[in-house]
C-alpha positions as CSV (number, residue, x, y, z in Angstrom):
1,M,43.4,66.4,44.6
2,K,42.5,68.0,47.9
3,R,43.2,71.6,48.8
4,R,45.2,71.8,52.0
5,K,44.4,74.5,54.5
6,P,47.5,75.0,56.7
7,F,47.1,74.1,60.4
8,T,43.5,73.1,60.1
9,E,42.0,69.6,60.3
10,H,43.1,67.2,57.7
11,P,41.7,63.9,56.6
12,N,43.7,61.1,58.3
13,L,46.9,60.8,56.3
14,P,48.2,57.3,57.2
15,S,51.7,57.1,58.7
16,G,54.3,55.6,56.4
17,T,52.5,56.8,53.3
18,L,54.2,58.9,50.6
19,Y,52.4,62.1,49.4
20,L,53.4,64.8,47.0
21,F,52.7,68.3,48.1
22,H,52.5,71.4,46.0
23,R,52.1,75.2,46.6
24,S,49.8,76.1,43.7
25,D,49.2,73.2,41.3
26,R,46.5,70.8,42.4
27,R,47.9,68.1,40.1
28,C,51.1,68.0,42.2
29,P,53.5,67.2,39.3
30,A,56.5,65.2,40.5
31,A,58.9,67.5,38.8
32,D,58.3,70.4,41.2
33,S,56.5,69.0,44.2
34,L,57.7,68.1,47.7
35,F,57.8,64.4,48.3
36,G,56.9,63.7,52.0
37,L,56.7,60.5,54.0
38,I,53.9,61.0,56.6
39,D,54.9,60.5,60.2
40,K,51.6,61.7,61.8
41,T,49.0,64.4,61.8
42,S,48.3,66.1,65.1
43,M,46.0,69.1,65.8
44,G,45.8,69.8,62.1
45,I,49.5,69.8,61.5
46,I,51.2,67.3,59.2
47,Y,54.5,65.9,60.4
48,L,56.9,64.3,58.0
49,E,59.4,61.5,58.7
50,S,61.4,62.5,55.7
51,S,61.0,64.7,52.6
52,S,62.7,65.8,49.4
53,R,62.2,68.3,46.7
54,D,64.7,66.7,44.2
55,L,65.2,63.0,45.4
56,R,68.8,63.8,46.0
57,R,68.8,65.7,49.3
58,F,66.5,64.7,52.2
59,R,65.2,66.4,55.3
60,F,64.1,64.4,58.4
61,W,61.5,64.8,61.1
62,H,59.9,68.1,60.5
63,R,56.5,69.8,59.9
64,L,55.1,70.3,56.5
65,P,55.8,73.9,55.6
66,K,52.8,76.2,55.7
67,H,52.8,77.2,52.0
68,Y,51.9,73.8,50.6
69,R,48.2,73.9,49.7
70,Y,47.6,70.7,47.7
71,H,48.5,67.0,48.1
72,R,48.1,63.7,46.4
73,L,49.0,60.1,47.1
74,A,52.3,59.1,45.3
75,S,52.1,56.5,42.6
76,R,53.8,53.1,43.0
77,S,56.7,54.2,40.7
78,E,57.1,57.5,42.7
79,L,57.2,55.5,45.9
80,R,59.8,53.1,44.5
81,D,62.0,56.0,43.3
82,Y,61.7,57.8,46.6
83,I,62.6,54.8,48.8
84,F,65.5,53.8,46.6
85,N,67.0,57.3,46.6
86,L,66.3,57.7,50.4
87,A,68.2,54.4,51.0
88,Y,71.0,55.5,48.8
89,Y,71.2,58.9,50.6
90,E,71.4,57.2,54.0
91,C,74.0,54.7,52.8
92,A,76.2,57.5,51.4
93,A,75.8,59.4,54.7
94,I,77.0,56.4,56.6
95,Q,79.9,55.9,54.2
96,S,81.0,59.5,54.7
97,G,80.7,59.2,58.5
98,I,77.8,61.6,59.0
99,G,75.1,59.0,59.6
100,R,71.9,60.5,61.2
101,T,71.7,58.1,64.1
102,C,73.0,54.9,65.3
103,R,69.6,53.4,64.7
104,T,69.8,54.2,61.0
105,A,73.3,52.8,60.8
106,H,72.2,49.5,62.3
107,K,69.2,49.3,60.0
108,I,71.1,49.6,56.8
109,E,74.6,48.5,57.7
110,S,74.5,46.1,54.7
111,C,74.6,49.1,52.4
112,T,78.1,50.1,53.6
113,H,79.8,48.3,50.7
114,L,78.8,51.1,48.2
């Protein structure tokens, strides 16, 4: 596990990769970590495409908050769970008429039967 120093240079975190971030535990246990899908790193700042603390509610297109100090790559099963729950969340948002964007609606329009 690598200690993260906020707003300083980071190793290149590949876009589209899921990481778990934690404030104080270098093991980054899934139960109380922030799951974050990397968008990019720029000038030492990590930007996330999406993130979730509980795999039920998701936040989109934001910076990683400053207080997260540790990170680790998600396991395959964590990645599977994250992507499944993200897709379910987006499908539910479309069903309720509060889809994020038209682009999202077109991508997953086959989910609207839920």
